[in-house]
PyMOL CGO cylinders between C-alpha atoms (Angstrom):
from pymol import cmd
from pymol.cgo import CYLINDER

trace = [
    CYLINDER, 67.49, 117.42, 91.96, 70.96, 116.25, 90.98, 0.3, 1, 1, 1, 1, 1, 1,
    CYLINDER, 70.96, 116.25, 90.98, 72.80, 114.15, 93.55, 0.3, 1, 1, 1, 1, 1, 1,
    CYLINDER, 72.80, 114.15, 93.55, 76.53, 113.48, 93.92, 0.3, 1, 1, 1, 1, 1, 1,
    CYLINDER, 76.53, 113.48, 93.92, 77.23, 109.75, 94.00, 0.3, 1, 1, 1, 1, 1, 1,
    CYLINDER, 77.23, 109.75, 94.00, 80.52, 108.24, 95.16, 0.3, 1, 1, 1, 1, 1, 1,
    CYLINDER, 80.52, 108.24, 95.16, 81.47, 104.97, 93.46, 0.3, 1, 1, 1, 1, 1, 1,
    CYLINDER, 81.47, 104.97, 93.46, 84.16, 102.83, 95.09, 0.3, 1, 1, 1, 1, 1, 1,
    CYLINDER, 84.16, 102.83, 95.09, 85.82, 100.69, 92.46, 0.3, 1, 1, 1, 1, 1, 1,
    CYLINDER, 85.82, 100.69, 92.46, 89.01, 98.81, 91.68, 0.3, 1, 1, 1, 1, 1, 1,
    CYLINDER, 89.01, 98.81, 91.68, 90.15, 96.15, 89.23, 0.3, 1, 1, 1, 1, 1, 1,
    CYLINDER, 90.15, 96.15, 89.23, 88.01, 93.06, 88.60, 0.3, 1, 1, 1, 1, 1, 1,
    CYLINDER, 88.01, 93.06, 88.60, 84.67, 94.75, 89.30, 0.3, 1, 1, 1, 1, 1, 1,
    CYLINDER, 84.67, 94.75, 89.30, 81.65, 93.14, 87.64, 0.3, 1, 1, 1, 1, 1, 1,
    CYLINDER, 81.65, 93.14, 87.64, 81.45, 95.24, 84.47, 0.3, 1, 1, 1, 1, 1, 1,
    CYLINDER, 81.45, 95.24, 84.47, 77.68, 95.66, 84.06, 0.3, 1, 1, 1, 1, 1, 1,
    CYLINDER, 77.68, 95.66, 84.06, 77.16, 96.20, 87.79, 0.3, 1, 1, 1, 1, 1, 1,
    CYLINDER, 77.16, 96.20, 87.79, 79.02, 99.47, 87.32, 0.3, 1, 1, 1, 1, 1, 1,
    CYLINDER, 79.02, 99.47, 87.32, 78.21, 100.45, 83.74, 0.3, 1, 1, 1, 1, 1, 1,
    CYLINDER, 78.21, 100.45, 83.74, 74.43, 99.94, 83.78, 0.3, 1, 1, 1, 1, 1, 1,
    CYLINDER, 74.43, 99.94, 83.78, 73.58, 101.74, 87.06, 0.3, 1, 1, 1, 1, 1, 1,
    CYLINDER, 73.58, 101.74, 87.06, 76.14, 104.47, 86.23, 0.3, 1, 1, 1, 1, 1, 1,
    CYLINDER, 76.14, 104.47, 86.23, 74.48, 105.08, 82.85, 0.3, 1, 1, 1, 1, 1, 1,
    CYLINDER, 74.48, 105.08, 82.85, 71.01, 105.26, 84.46, 0.3, 1, 1, 1, 1, 1, 1,
    CYLINDER, 71.01, 105.26, 84.46, 72.19, 107.61, 87.23, 0.3, 1, 1, 1, 1, 1, 1,
    CYLINDER, 72.19, 107.61, 87.23, 73.87, 109.93, 84.71, 0.3, 1, 1, 1, 1, 1, 1,
    CYLINDER, 73.87, 109.93, 84.71, 70.78, 109.90, 82.45, 0.3, 1, 1, 1, 1, 1, 1,
    CYLINDER, 70.78, 109.90, 82.45, 68.72, 110.94, 85.50, 0.3, 1, 1, 1, 1, 1, 1,
    CYLINDER, 68.72, 110.94, 85.50, 71.07, 113.93, 85.94, 0.3, 1, 1, 1, 1, 1, 1,
    CYLINDER, 71.07, 113.93, 85.94, 73.21, 112.66, 88.81, 0.3, 1, 1, 1, 1, 1, 1,
    CYLINDER, 73.21, 112.66, 88.81, 76.98, 113.16, 89.05, 0.3, 1, 1, 1, 1, 1, 1,
    CYLINDER, 76.98, 113.16, 89.05, 79.27, 110.18, 89.68, 0.3, 1, 1, 1, 1, 1, 1,
    CYLINDER, 79.27, 110.18, 89.68, 82.79, 110.26, 91.11, 0.3, 1, 1, 1, 1, 1, 1,
    CYLINDER, 82.79, 110.26, 91.11, 84.74, 107.01, 90.80, 0.3, 1, 1, 1, 1, 1, 1,
    CYLINDER, 84.74, 107.01, 90.80, 87.11, 106.55, 93.75, 0.3, 1, 1, 1, 1, 1, 1,
    CYLINDER, 87.11, 106.55, 93.75, 90.13, 104.26, 94.21, 0.3, 1, 1, 1, 1, 1, 1,
    CYLINDER, 90.13, 104.26, 94.21, 93.58, 104.73, 95.74, 0.3, 1, 1, 1, 1, 1, 1,
    CYLINDER, 93.58, 104.73, 95.74, 95.11, 106.48, 92.71, 0.3, 1, 1, 1, 1, 1, 1,
    CYLINDER, 95.11, 106.48, 92.71, 93.44, 109.30, 90.75, 0.3, 1, 1, 1, 1, 1, 1,
    CYLINDER, 93.44, 109.30, 90.75, 93.81, 108.88, 86.97, 0.3, 1, 1, 1, 1, 1, 1,
    CYLINDER, 93.81, 108.88, 86.97, 94.47, 105.14, 87.20, 0.3, 1, 1, 1, 1, 1, 1,
    CYLINDER, 94.47, 105.14, 87.20, 92.54, 102.91, 84.82, 0.3, 1, 1, 1, 1, 1, 1,
    CYLINDER, 92.54, 102.91, 84.82, 90.71, 99.92, 86.30, 0.3, 1, 1, 1, 1, 1, 1,
    CYLINDER, 90.71, 99.92, 86.30, 89.26, 97.06, 84.29, 0.3, 1, 1, 1, 1, 1, 1,
    CYLINDER, 89.26, 97.06, 84.29, 86.20, 94.92, 84.84, 0.3, 1, 1, 1, 1, 1, 1,
    CYLINDER, 86.20, 94.92, 84.84, 86.58, 91.18, 85.29, 0.3, 1, 1, 1, 1, 1, 1,
    CYLINDER, 86.58, 91.18, 85.29, 84.77, 90.52, 82.00, 0.3, 1, 1, 1, 1, 1, 1,
    CYLINDER, 84.77, 90.52, 82.00, 87.19, 92.86, 80.21, 0.3, 1, 1, 1, 1, 1, 1,
    CYLINDER, 87.19, 92.86, 80.21, 84.26, 94.84, 78.78, 0.3, 1, 1, 1, 1, 1, 1,
    CYLINDER, 84.26, 94.84, 78.78, 84.64, 98.00, 80.84, 0.3, 1, 1, 1, 1, 1, 1,
    CYLINDER, 84.64, 98.00, 80.84, 87.62, 100.16, 81.62, 0.3, 1, 1, 1, 1, 1, 1,
    CYLINDER, 87.62, 100.16, 81.62, 87.14, 103.09, 83.98, 0.3, 1, 1, 1, 1, 1, 1,
    CYLINDER, 87.14, 103.09, 83.98, 89.44, 106.01, 84.77, 0.3, 1, 1, 1, 1, 1, 1,
    CYLINDER, 89.44, 106.01, 84.77, 89.49, 106.87, 88.48, 0.3, 1, 1, 1, 1, 1, 1,
    CYLINDER, 89.49, 106.87, 88.48, 88.19, 110.40, 89.16, 0.3, 1, 1, 1, 1, 1, 1,
    CYLINDER, 88.19, 110.40, 89.16, 89.53, 110.81, 92.70, 0.3, 1, 1, 1, 1, 1, 1,
    CYLINDER, 89.53, 110.81, 92.70, 91.85, 109.20, 95.23, 0.3, 1, 1, 1, 1, 1, 1,
    CYLINDER, 91.85, 109.20, 95.23, 90.27, 108.05, 98.50, 0.3, 1, 1, 1, 1, 1, 1,
    CYLINDER, 90.27, 108.05, 98.50, 92.66, 110.36, 100.39, 0.3, 1, 1, 1, 1, 1, 1,
    CYLINDER, 92.66, 110.36, 100.39, 91.26, 113.39, 98.53, 0.3, 1, 1, 1, 1, 1, 1,
    CYLINDER, 91.26, 113.39, 98.53, 87.54, 112.85, 99.22, 0.3, 1, 1, 1, 1, 1, 1,
    CYLINDER, 87.54, 112.85, 99.22, 85.25, 112.79, 102.22, 0.3, 1, 1, 1, 1, 1, 1,
    CYLINDER, 85.25, 112.79, 102.22, 81.85, 111.10, 102.63, 0.3, 1, 1, 1, 1, 1, 1,
    CYLINDER, 81.85, 111.10, 102.63, 80.47, 114.57, 103.34, 0.3, 1, 1, 1, 1, 1, 1,
    CYLINDER, 80.47, 114.57, 103.34, 81.24, 115.48, 99.70, 0.3, 1, 1, 1, 1, 1, 1,
    CYLINDER, 81.24, 115.48, 99.70, 78.56, 113.04, 98.50, 0.3, 1, 1, 1, 1, 1, 1,
    CYLINDER, 78.56, 113.04, 98.50, 74.84, 112.29, 98.77, 0.3, 1, 1, 1, 1, 1, 1,
    CYLINDER, 74.84, 112.29, 98.77, 75.01, 108.53, 98.07, 0.3, 1, 1, 1, 1, 1, 1,
    CYLINDER, 75.01, 108.53, 98.07, 77.37, 105.57, 97.59, 0.3, 1, 1, 1, 1, 1, 1,
    CYLINDER, 77.37, 105.57, 97.59, 77.44, 102.89, 94.86, 0.3, 1, 1, 1, 1, 1, 1,
    CYLINDER, 77.44, 102.89, 94.86, 79.34, 99.64, 95.49, 0.3, 1, 1, 1, 1, 1, 1,
    CYLINDER, 79.34, 99.64, 95.49, 79.44, 97.46, 92.36, 0.3, 1, 1, 1, 1, 1, 1,
    CYLINDER, 79.44, 97.46, 92.36, 80.21, 93.76, 92.80, 0.3, 1, 1, 1, 1, 1, 1,
    CYLINDER, 80.21, 93.76, 92.80, 82.77, 91.40, 91.35, 0.3, 1, 1, 1, 1, 1, 1,
    CYLINDER, 82.77, 91.40, 91.35, 86.11, 91.01, 93.12, 0.3, 1, 1, 1, 1, 1, 1,
    CYLINDER, 86.11, 91.01, 93.12, 86.44, 94.79, 93.64, 0.3, 1, 1, 1, 1, 1, 1,
    CYLINDER, 86.44, 94.79, 93.64, 84.61, 95.06, 97.01, 0.3, 1, 1, 1, 1, 1, 1,
    CYLINDER, 84.61, 95.06, 97.01, 86.60, 92.16, 98.47, 0.3, 1, 1, 1, 1, 1, 1,
    CYLINDER, 86.60, 92.16, 98.47, 89.84, 93.96, 97.57, 0.3, 1, 1, 1, 1, 1, 1,
    CYLINDER, 89.84, 93.96, 97.57, 88.59, 97.32, 98.85, 0.3, 1, 1, 1, 1, 1, 1,
    CYLINDER, 88.59, 97.32, 98.85, 87.53, 95.92, 102.23, 0.3, 1, 1, 1, 1, 1, 1,
    CYLINDER, 87.53, 95.92, 102.23, 91.17, 95.07, 102.98, 0.3, 1, 1, 1, 1, 1, 1,
    CYLINDER, 91.17, 95.07, 102.98, 91.81, 98.85, 103.06, 0.3, 1, 1, 1, 1, 1, 1,
    CYLINDER, 91.81, 98.85, 103.06, 90.61, 100.62, 106.21, 0.3, 1, 1, 1, 1, 1, 1,
    CYLINDER, 90.61, 100.62, 106.21, 90.12, 103.89, 104.29, 0.3, 1, 1, 1, 1, 1, 1,
    CYLINDER, 90.12, 103.89, 104.29, 87.42, 102.33, 102.10, 0.3, 1, 1, 1, 1, 1, 1,
    CYLINDER, 87.42, 102.33, 102.10, 85.83, 100.54, 105.07, 0.3, 1, 1, 1, 1, 1, 1,
    CYLINDER, 85.83, 100.54, 105.07, 85.58, 103.83, 107.01, 0.3, 1, 1, 1, 1, 1, 1,
    CYLINDER, 85.58, 103.83, 107.01, 84.31, 105.65, 103.92, 0.3, 1, 1, 1, 1, 1, 1,
    CYLINDER, 84.31, 105.65, 103.92, 81.47, 103.14, 103.40, 0.3, 1, 1, 1, 1, 1, 1,
    CYLINDER, 81.47, 103.14, 103.40, 80.65, 103.03, 107.12, 0.3, 1, 1, 1, 1, 1, 1,
    CYLINDER, 80.65, 103.03, 107.12, 80.21, 106.81, 107.18, 0.3, 1, 1, 1, 1, 1, 1,
    CYLINDER, 80.21, 106.81, 107.18, 77.41, 106.62, 104.59, 0.3, 1, 1, 1, 1, 1, 1,
    CYLINDER, 77.41, 106.62, 104.59, 75.61, 103.97, 106.63, 0.3, 1, 1, 1, 1, 1, 1,
    CYLINDER, 75.61, 103.97, 106.63, 76.12, 105.88, 109.90, 0.3, 1, 1, 1, 1, 1, 1,
    CYLINDER, 76.12, 105.88, 109.90, 74.88, 109.12, 108.31, 0.3, 1, 1, 1, 1, 1, 1,
    CYLINDER, 74.88, 109.12, 108.31, 71.84, 107.31, 106.84, 0.3, 1, 1, 1, 1, 1, 1,
    CYLINDER, 71.84, 107.31, 106.84, 72.79, 108.34, 103.29, 0.3, 1, 1, 1, 1, 1, 1,
    CYLINDER, 72.79, 108.34, 103.29, 71.65, 106.07, 100.43, 0.3, 1, 1, 1, 1, 1, 1,
    CYLINDER, 71.65, 106.07, 100.43, 73.95, 103.10, 99.76, 0.3, 1, 1, 1, 1, 1, 1,
    CYLINDER, 73.95, 103.10, 99.76, 73.54, 100.90, 96.69, 0.3, 1, 1, 1, 1, 1, 1,
    CYLINDER, 73.54, 100.90, 96.69, 75.37, 97.55, 96.85, 0.3, 1, 1, 1, 1, 1, 1,
    CYLINDER, 75.37, 97.55, 96.85, 74.99, 94.73, 94.35, 0.3, 1, 1, 1, 1, 1, 1,
    CYLINDER, 74.99, 94.73, 94.35, 76.31, 91.15, 94.21, 0.3, 1, 1, 1, 1, 1, 1,
    CYLINDER, 76.31, 91.15, 94.21, 79.53, 91.10, 96.31, 0.3, 1, 1, 1, 1, 1, 1,
    CYLINDER, 79.53, 91.10, 96.31, 79.18, 94.82, 97.12, 0.3, 1, 1, 1, 1, 1, 1,
    CYLINDER, 79.18, 94.82, 97.12, 77.82, 94.12, 100.63, 0.3, 1, 1, 1, 1, 1, 1,
    CYLINDER, 77.82, 94.12, 100.63, 81.22, 92.60, 101.55, 0.3, 1, 1, 1, 1, 1, 1,
    CYLINDER, 81.22, 92.60, 101.55, 82.51, 96.14, 102.11, 0.3, 1, 1, 1, 1, 1, 1,
    CYLINDER, 82.51, 96.14, 102.11, 79.55, 96.84, 104.42, 0.3, 1, 1, 1, 1, 1, 1,
    CYLINDER, 79.55, 96.84, 104.42, 80.11, 93.57, 106.32, 0.3, 1, 1, 1, 1, 1, 1,
    CYLINDER, 80.11, 93.57, 106.32, 83.69, 94.62, 107.06, 0.3, 1, 1, 1, 1, 1, 1,
    CYLINDER, 83.69, 94.62, 107.06, 82.40, 98.06, 108.09, 0.3, 1, 1, 1, 1, 1, 1,
    CYLINDER, 82.40, 98.06, 108.09, 80.11, 96.29, 110.59, 0.3, 1, 1, 1, 1, 1, 1,
    CYLINDER, 80.11, 96.29, 110.59, 77.27, 98.37, 109.16, 0.3, 1, 1, 1, 1, 1, 1,
    CYLINDER, 77.27, 98.37, 109.16, 74.66, 95.70, 108.37, 0.3, 1, 1, 1, 1, 1, 1,
    CYLINDER, 74.66, 95.70, 108.37, 73.55, 94.44, 111.79, 0.3, 1, 1, 1, 1, 1, 1,
    CYLINDER, 73.55, 94.44, 111.79, 69.75, 94.49, 111.97, 0.3, 1, 1, 1, 1, 1, 1,
    CYLINDER, 69.75, 94.49, 111.97, 69.33, 95.43, 108.31, 0.3, 1, 1, 1, 1, 1, 1,
    CYLINDER, 69.33, 95.43, 108.31, 67.37, 93.60, 105.63, 0.3, 1, 1, 1, 1, 1, 1,
    CYLINDER, 67.37, 93.60, 105.63, 69.49, 92.99, 102.55, 0.3, 1, 1, 1, 1, 1, 1,
    CYLINDER, 69.49, 92.99, 102.55, 70.49, 90.57, 99.82, 0.3, 1, 1, 1, 1, 1, 1,
    CYLINDER, 70.49, 90.57, 99.82, 73.66, 89.74, 97.92, 0.3, 1, 1, 1, 1, 1, 1,
    CYLINDER, 73.66, 89.74, 97.92, 75.39, 87.07, 95.91, 0.3, 1, 1, 1, 1, 1, 1,
    CYLINDER, 75.39, 87.07, 95.91, 74.64, 83.55, 97.17, 0.3, 1, 1, 1, 1, 1, 1,
    CYLINDER, 74.64, 83.55, 97.17, 78.26, 82.86, 98.19, 0.3, 1, 1, 1, 1, 1, 1,
    CYLINDER, 78.26, 82.86, 98.19, 78.18, 85.71, 100.74, 0.3, 1, 1, 1, 1, 1, 1,
    CYLINDER, 78.18, 85.71, 100.74, 74.75, 84.88, 102.23, 0.3, 1, 1, 1, 1, 1, 1,
    CYLINDER, 74.75, 84.88, 102.23, 76.21, 83.16, 105.32, 0.3, 1, 1, 1, 1, 1, 1,
    CYLINDER, 76.21, 83.16, 105.32, 78.70, 86.02, 105.81, 0.3, 1, 1, 1, 1, 1, 1,
    CYLINDER, 78.70, 86.02, 105.81, 75.81, 88.48, 105.68, 0.3, 1, 1, 1, 1, 1, 1,
    CYLINDER, 75.81, 88.48, 105.68, 73.78, 86.42, 108.17, 0.3, 1, 1, 1, 1, 1, 1,
    CYLINDER, 73.78, 86.42, 108.17, 76.77, 86.31, 110.56, 0.3, 1, 1, 1, 1, 1, 1,
    CYLINDER, 76.77, 86.31, 110.56, 76.94, 90.11, 110.17, 0.3, 1, 1, 1, 1, 1, 1,
    CYLINDER, 76.94, 90.11, 110.17, 73.38, 90.32, 111.51, 0.3, 1, 1, 1, 1, 1, 1,
    CYLINDER, 73.38, 90.32, 111.51, 71.54, 90.74, 108.21, 0.3, 1, 1, 1, 1, 1, 1,
    CYLINDER, 71.54, 90.74, 108.21, 67.96, 89.62, 107.71, 0.3, 1, 1, 1, 1, 1, 1,
    CYLINDER, 67.96, 89.62, 107.71, 68.93, 88.00, 104.37, 0.3, 1, 1, 1, 1, 1, 1,
    CYLINDER, 68.93, 88.00, 104.37, 66.25, 87.94, 101.69, 0.3, 1, 1, 1, 1, 1, 1,
    CYLINDER, 66.25, 87.94, 101.69, 66.75, 86.03, 98.43, 0.3, 1, 1, 1, 1, 1, 1,
    CYLINDER, 66.75, 86.03, 98.43, 64.98, 88.60, 96.25, 0.3, 1, 1, 1, 1, 1, 1,
    CYLINDER, 64.98, 88.60, 96.25, 66.02, 90.61, 93.17, 0.3, 1, 1, 1, 1, 1, 1,
    CYLINDER, 66.02, 90.61, 93.17, 66.10, 93.81, 95.21, 0.3, 1, 1, 1, 1, 1, 1,
    CYLINDER, 66.10, 93.81, 95.21, 65.78, 94.61, 98.91, 0.3, 1, 1, 1, 1, 1, 1,
    CYLINDER, 65.78, 94.61, 98.91, 65.29, 98.17, 100.14, 0.3, 1, 1, 1, 1, 1, 1,
    CYLINDER, 65.29, 98.17, 100.14, 65.94, 98.70, 103.84, 0.3, 1, 1, 1, 1, 1, 1,
    CYLINDER, 65.94, 98.70, 103.84, 64.84, 101.82, 105.68, 0.3, 1, 1, 1, 1, 1, 1,
    CYLINDER, 64.84, 101.82, 105.68, 64.84, 104.20, 102.69, 0.3, 1, 1, 1, 1, 1, 1,
    CYLINDER, 64.84, 104.20, 102.69, 68.63, 103.95, 102.76, 0.3, 1, 1, 1, 1, 1, 1,
    CYLINDER, 68.63, 103.95, 102.76, 70.09, 100.64, 101.67, 0.3, 1, 1, 1, 1, 1, 1,
    CYLINDER, 70.09, 100.64, 101.67, 69.39, 99.06, 98.26, 0.3, 1, 1, 1, 1, 1, 1,
    CYLINDER, 69.39, 99.06, 98.26, 70.89, 95.62, 97.60, 0.3, 1, 1, 1, 1, 1, 1,
    CYLINDER, 70.89, 95.62, 97.60, 70.63, 93.09, 94.77, 0.3, 1, 1, 1, 1, 1, 1,
    CYLINDER, 70.63, 93.09, 94.77, 72.12, 89.66, 94.00, 0.3, 1, 1, 1, 1, 1, 1,
    CYLINDER, 72.12, 89.66, 94.00, 73.31, 89.33, 90.40, 0.3, 1, 1, 1, 1, 1, 1,
    CYLINDER, 73.31, 89.33, 90.40, 73.53, 91.18, 87.06, 0.3, 1, 1, 1, 1, 1, 1,
    CYLINDER, 73.53, 91.18, 87.06, 70.01, 89.97, 86.14, 0.3, 1, 1, 1, 1, 1, 1,
    CYLINDER, 70.01, 89.97, 86.14, 68.71, 92.05, 89.07, 0.3, 1, 1, 1, 1, 1, 1,
    CYLINDER, 68.71, 92.05, 89.07, 70.19, 95.32, 87.72, 0.3, 1, 1, 1, 1, 1, 1,
    CYLINDER, 70.19, 95.32, 87.72, 66.88, 96.73, 86.35, 0.3, 1, 1, 1, 1, 1, 1,
    CYLINDER, 66.88, 96.73, 86.35, 65.19, 96.38, 89.77, 0.3, 1, 1, 1, 1, 1, 1,
    CYLINDER, 65.19, 96.38, 89.77, 68.35, 97.55, 91.56, 0.3, 1, 1, 1, 1, 1, 1,
    CYLINDER, 68.35, 97.55, 91.56, 68.58, 100.67, 89.39, 0.3, 1, 1, 1, 1, 1, 1,
    CYLINDER, 68.58, 100.67, 89.39, 64.84, 101.40, 89.64, 0.3, 1, 1, 1, 1, 1, 1,
    CYLINDER, 64.84, 101.40, 89.64, 64.87, 101.32, 93.47, 0.3, 1, 1, 1, 1, 1, 1,
    CYLINDER, 64.87, 101.32, 93.47, 68.15, 103.25, 93.68, 0.3, 1, 1, 1, 1, 1, 1,
    CYLINDER, 68.15, 103.25, 93.68, 66.75, 106.02, 91.47, 0.3, 1, 1, 1, 1, 1, 1,
    CYLINDER, 66.75, 106.02, 91.47, 63.64, 106.21, 93.69, 0.3, 1, 1, 1, 1, 1, 1,
    CYLINDER, 63.64, 106.21, 93.69, 65.85, 106.91, 96.73, 0.3, 1, 1, 1, 1, 1, 1,
    CYLINDER, 65.85, 106.91, 96.73, 67.75, 109.57, 94.81, 0.3, 1, 1, 1, 1, 1, 1,
    CYLINDER, 67.75, 109.57, 94.81, 64.56, 111.35, 93.72, 0.3, 1, 1, 1, 1, 1, 1,
]
cmd.load_cgo(trace, "trace")
């Protein structure tokens, strides 16, 4: 069954952490909506390999419109967490127990949403202490699935495991 996946993204995202899972989700028949502050804006990955046109503005969408949330890493999640609209949006998925897929620095948005306390998760090494302070049972593994809801990974090399486990939750 096709699922609607929200993707929160802005400039300086980690290119392959968006492009590879997005390709796999689309190939599995799921629909992605890329969300930022301005619909139609073009955002560019930090490697300069990917450019993405924003499908919807955060003001025009609701978490209830979607079945799952993808938070690619890079510098994008750190920028997005400075905006309360994105923090509230991400928190709603966690509160509603909808699937959330966060890789690399993606969990930064969930830390700011105060949505990780008591969860098992992983992320990029530089945010490990932040995650532990947020109450995470941090696991240094290629993919951590918590409670049939949260899928986290550390780095681009973990993308195959990240995508595999994310697709299982969408099935």
